[in-house]
C-alpha positions in Angstrom: 139.6 75.8 91.2 143.0 74.7 89.9 143.1 77.6 87.5 142.3 80.1 90.3 145.1 78.8 92.5 147.6 79.0 89.6 146.5 82.5 88.8 146.8 83.6 92.5 150.2 82.0 92.7 151.4 83.9 89.6 150.0 87.2 90.9 151.8 86.7 94.2 155.0 85.9 92.3 154.7 89.1 90.2 153.9 91.1 93.3 156.9 89.7 95.0 159.3 90.5 92.2 157.8 94.0 91.7 157.9 94.7 95.5 161.0 96.9 95.5 159.5 99.1 92.8 156.0 99.1 94.4 157.3 100.4 97.8 159.4 103.3 96.5 156.7 106.0 96.5 154.2 107.0 99.1 151.1 106.0 97.0 150.3 103.0 99.1 150.5 104.6 102.6 146.8 105.3 102.7 146.0 101.6 103.1 144.9 101.1 106.7 144.3 104.8 107.3 141.0 105.4 105.5 138.2 107.3 107.1 136.2 104.8 109.1 139.2 102.8 110.2 139.2 102.5 114.0 142.2 103.8 115.9 142.2 104.3 119.6 145.2 105.6 121.6 145.3 105.8 125.4 148.1 105.9 127.9 149.8 102.6 127.7 147.3 101.2 125.1 146.9 101.4 121.4 144.3 99.7 119.2 144.0 99.8 115.4 141.4 98.0 113.4 141.2 98.9 109.6 137.5 98.3 109.2 136.9 100.2 106.0 140.1 98.9 104.5 139.0 95.3 105.2 135.6 96.0 103.6 137.2 97.5 100.6 139.6 94.6 100.2 136.8 92.1 100.6 134.7 93.9 97.9 137.7 93.9 95.6 138.5 90.2 96.1 134.8 89.3 95.7 134.7 91.1 92.4 137.9 89.4 91.2 136.5 86.0 92.2 133.2 86.7 90.5 135.0 87.7 87.3 137.1 84.6 87.4 134.0 82.4 87.7 132.4 83.8 84.5 
């Protein structure tokens, strides 16, 4: 568990340092706008739930956790 927390902290640190370079292009703008994400707009009301994005992120994090356990 200690090793996983240290690795997660290091990854967050690297992502934080690299953030200015990561956000320069438009390559990440599809996150939250995948087919299957729920977006409802009505007069005076807007609702957005990125269902498919959440499922994809969950699968990715599960795979990483499974690989770290091995």
